[in-house]
C-alpha positions in Angstrom: 51.3 42.7 5.5 51.0 39.4 3.8 50.1 37.6 7.2 47.4 40.3 7.6 45.9 39.5 4.3 45.9 35.8 4.7 44.0 36.4 8.1 41.5 38.6 6.4 41.1 36.0 3.7 40.7 33.1 6.3 38.1 35.2 8.1 36.1 35.9 5.0 35.9 32.2 4.0 34.9 31.3 7.7 32.3 34.1 7.5 30.9 32.6 4.2 30.8 29.1 5.4 29.0 30.2 8.6 26.4 32.1 6.6 25.8 28.8 4.4 25.5 26.8 7.6 23.0 29.1 9.1 20.9 29.4 5.8 21.1 25.5 5.7 19.9 25.1 9.2 17.1 27.6 8.7 15.9 25.5 5.8 15.9 22.4 7.6 14.1 23.9 10.4 11.6 25.5 8.4 11.0 22.4 6.1 7.3 21.2 6.6 8.0 17.6 7.3 11.0 17.8 9.3 9.2 18.8 12.5 7.5 15.4 12.4 10.7 13.4 11.6 11.2 10.6 11.8 8.1 9.6 9.6 6.7 6.1 10.0 5.4 4.8 6.8 2.7 2.0 7.7 2.6 -0.7 4.9 -0.4 -3.2 5.0 1.2 -6.7 5.1 0.1 -7.7 1.6 3.1 -9.8 1.2 5.8 -11.1 3.5 7.9 -8.5 5.2 10.9 -9.3 3.1 8.9 -8.9 -0.4 7.3 -5.7 1.2 10.7 -4.1 1.9 12.2 -5.3 -1.6 9.0 -3.9 -3.4 8.5 -0.6 -1.4 12.1 0.5 0.0 13.0 2.4 -3.5 9.7 4.4 -3.1 10.1 5.4 0.5 13.9 6.1 0.0 12.7 8.4 -3.0 10.6 10.1 -0.7 13.0 10.4 2.2 15.5 12.0 0.1 13.3 14.4 -1.5 11.9 15.6 1.8 15.3 15.7 3.4 13.3 13.6 6.3 13.9 10.1 7.5 11.0 7.9 6.6 10.9 4.3 8.3 8.9 1.5 6.9 6.8 -0.4 9.1 4.2 -3.3 8.7 2.5 -5.8 11.1 2.2 -9.4 11.3 -1.5 -9.6 10.2 -4.2 -7.2 9.1 -5.9 -7.2 12.5 -2.6 -6.0 14.1 -2.1 -3.5 11.3 -5.6 -1.7 11.7 -5.4 -1.7 15.6 -2.1 0.2 15.1 -3.7 2.5 12.6 -6.9 3.4 14.6 -6.0 3.0 18.3 -2.2 3.3 18.6 -1.7 6.2 16.1 1.3 4.5 14.9 1.6 5.7 11.4 2.2 9.0 10.1 1.7 7.9 6.3 -0.2 4.9 5.5 -0.5 2.5 2.4 -3.4 0.4 3.0 -6.4 -1.2 1.1 -9.3 1.0 -0.2 -11.8 -0.1 2.5 -9.3 0.2 5.4 -8.6 3.6 4.3 -12.1 4.4 4.4 -12.0 3.0 7.9 -8.9 5.2 8.7 -10.5 8.2 7.3 -13.6 7.9 9.3 -12.4 6.6 12.8 -8.8 8.2 12.8 -8.9 11.2 10.6 -6.4 10.1 7.7 -6.1 12.5 4.8 -6.2 11.3 1.2 -2.8 12.3 -0.5 -2.9 10.2 -3.9 -4.2 7.0 -5.3 -2.5 4.6 -7.6 -3.1 5.8 -11.1 -5.2 3.0 -12.4 -8.9 2.2 -13.6 -9.4 0.0 -10.5 -8.8 -3.5 -9.2 -10.7 -6.5 -8.7 -10.6 -9.8 -6.9 -10.3 -13.0 -8.9 -11.0 -16.6 -8.4 -8.6 -19.1 -10.3 -8.2 -22.9 -10.7 -5.7 -25.0 -12.4 -5.9 -25.2 -15.9 -6.7 -28.9 -15.8 -9.6 -28.4 -13.2 -13.1 -29.3 -13.8 -14.4 -26.1 -12.1 -15.6 -23.8 -14.8 -18.0 -21.5 -13.0 -18.4 -20.2 -9.3 -21.5 -22.6 -8.9 -18.9 -25.4 -9.4 -17.4 -24.4 -5.9 -20.0 -25.9 -4.1 -18.4 -28.4 -1.7 -15.2 -27.6 -2.7 -12.1 -25.9 -1.0 -11.4 -22.3 -1.8 -8.1 -20.7 -0.6 -8.5 -16.8 0.4 -6.2 -14.3 2.0 -7.0 -12.6 5.7 -10.8 -12.5 6.4 -10.5 -8.7 6.5 -8.9 -8.3 3.2 -10.7 -6.6 0.4 -10.0 -9.7 -1.8 -11.9 -12.0 0.7 -14.7 -9.5 1.3 -15.1 -9.2 -2.5 -15.2 -12.9 -3.1 -17.5 -13.6 -0.4 -20.0 -11.1 -1.8 -19.4 -12.7 -5.3 -20.3 -16.0 -4.0 -23.3 -14.8 -2.2 -24.6 -13.0 -5.3 -24.1 -16.6 -7.2 -26.2 -18.3 -4.8 -23.6 -20.0 -2.5 -23.1 -19.2 1.3 -19.3 -18.7 1.9 -20.0 -20.1 5.2 -21.8 -23.3 4.6 -21.8 -24.2 0.9 -17.8 -24.6 0.5 -14.7 -24.5 2.6 -12.8 -21.3 2.9 -9.2 -22.0 3.4 -7.6 -18.7 5.0 -3.8 -18.3 3.8 -1.2 -15.6 4.8 -1.1 -13.8 1.6 -1.8 -13.4 -2.0 1.0 -15.5 -3.1 0.2 -18.4 -0.6 -3.5 -18.3 -1.8 -2.4 -18.6 -5.4 0.1 -21.5 -4.4 -2.5 -23.4 -2.4 -4.5 -24.4 -5.5 -1.3 -24.7 -7.8 -0.1 -27.3 -5.4 -3.2 -29.0 -5.0 -4.0 -28.3 -1.2 -7.2 -26.6 -2.3 -9.4 -26.6 -5.4 -9.3 -22.9 -6.3 -7.7 -19.6 -5.1 -8.9 -16.1 -4.7 -6.7 -13.2 -4.5 -6.5 -9.6 -6.0 -5.9 -9.1 -9.5 -2.6 -7.0 -9.2 -0.7 -9.5 -7.3 -1.9 -12.2 -9.5 -0.5 -10.4 -12.4 3.0 -10.1 -11.0 3.0 -13.8 -9.7 5.6 -16.3 -11.0 5.1 -16.6 -14.9 5.2 -20.4 -14.5 2.4 -20.3 -11.6 0.2 -17.9 -13.4 0.3 -19.5 -16.8 -0.9 -22.7 -15.2 -4.0 -21.2 -13.7 -7.4 -20.1 -15.1 -9.7 -17.4 -13.9 -13.1 -18.4 -13.4 -14.6 -15.3 -11.8 -13.7 -11.6 -11.3 -15.4 -9.5 -8.8 -16.6 -6.0 -9.1 -13.9 -3.3 -9.4 -12.9 -0.8 -6.7 -10.7 2.2 -6.4 -6.9 1.4 -6.3 -4.6 1.5 -3.3 -4.4 5.1 -1.7 -1.6 6.6 0.3 -2.8 8.8 3.1 -1.4 11.0 6.0 -2.3 11.0 9.5 -4.2 14.1 11.0 -1.1 15.3 13.0 0.8 15.7 9.8 0.8 19.5 9.0 -1.1 20.5 5.6 2.4 21.9 4.4 4.0 18.6 4.8 0.8 16.6 3.3 1.2 18.9 0.2 5.0 18.4 0.0 4.6 14.8 0.1 1.8 14.9 -2.5 3.9 16.8 -4.9 6.8 14.6 -4.6 4.6 11.6 -5.1 2.9 13.0 -8.3 6.0 14.1 -9.9 8.0 10.7 -9.5 7.6 9.9 -13.3 9.7 13.1 -14.0 12.8 11.6 -12.8 14.7 8.3 -13.7 15.2 7.6 -9.8 11.2 8.2 -9.4 10.5 6.0 -12.4 12.7 3.1 -11.1 10.9 3.3 -7.8 7.3 3.2 -9.2 8.6 0.3 -11.3 9.7 -1.7 -8.4 6.5 -0.9 -6.8 4.6 -2.3 -9.7 3.0 1.3 -10.5 3.0 3.7 -13.4 2.2 6.8 -11.3 0.1 8.2 -8.6 -2.8 10.6 -9.2 -4.8 13.0 -7.1 -8.1 11.5 -6.4 -11.2 12.9 -4.5 -11.6 11.1 -1.1 -15.3 10.5 -1.5 -14.3 7.8 -4.4 -13.7 5.5 -1.4 -17.3 6.1 0.1 -18.3 3.1 -2.1 -16.2 0.7 0.3 -18.3 1.7 3.1 -20.1 -1.8 3.1 -16.5 -3.6 3.5 -15.3 -1.4 6.0 -18.2 -1.9 8.1 -17.4 -5.7 8.1 -14.3 -5.0 10.1 -14.5 -5.3 13.8 -12.3 -2.9 15.6 -11.7 -3.9 19.2 
């Protein structure tokens, strides 16, 4: 009799475990983002790959854990390659890119805006060493100005600012392309160029010693902040789930830590039309 009771107990436990596994399997199969797993999250190469991973890995890990889905970080060697992979190769399921490049991805490849960094906006700046005799844009005539990638929003904004102040960026001064915002900043810091141009956010998180030794001489017009978007093949239910996770990040310690590492306070839901103002910049990008 004792053996029979023991067998019945074992069978009941086994049945309960199988039921739980079946429920878990059903949840996993029905989860909106699982069907597309693993997801590839493309990040614009704003900084070196090492710094990019250091900055955004906690965000991606947080999102992956919340969605119960594997998400891989990927970037590219340069802006042109990143754009080609976005528009032509359909390589990225999720996209963190510059505002004007999102406009391009939306118009050319059908990407859907999920959230934007919650900030009033961002501008490019031109900085010079504190001891420099350059005090205004007009003083850049005949000088060397460090820039980032020619397709970057920073460079396009700065070129526009130069033109609006009567300087032809192709003839009145020399633009020196550098591989990143930090490299552009360090170019004039070490004296390789007379001035540097970069976006305000990377300048604000630069090495304090470097930042405090520089002086801002010009600030460009402001644009909407960086967006996160999803490819058109990502189902609406998954897009909604990702959006909810990103918007709720400030409500958890792990979410706040990931946001802090990325340099953001929170994300916000924004109308996709706010990026229409960047059409002029997107039109200057050649797609092969």
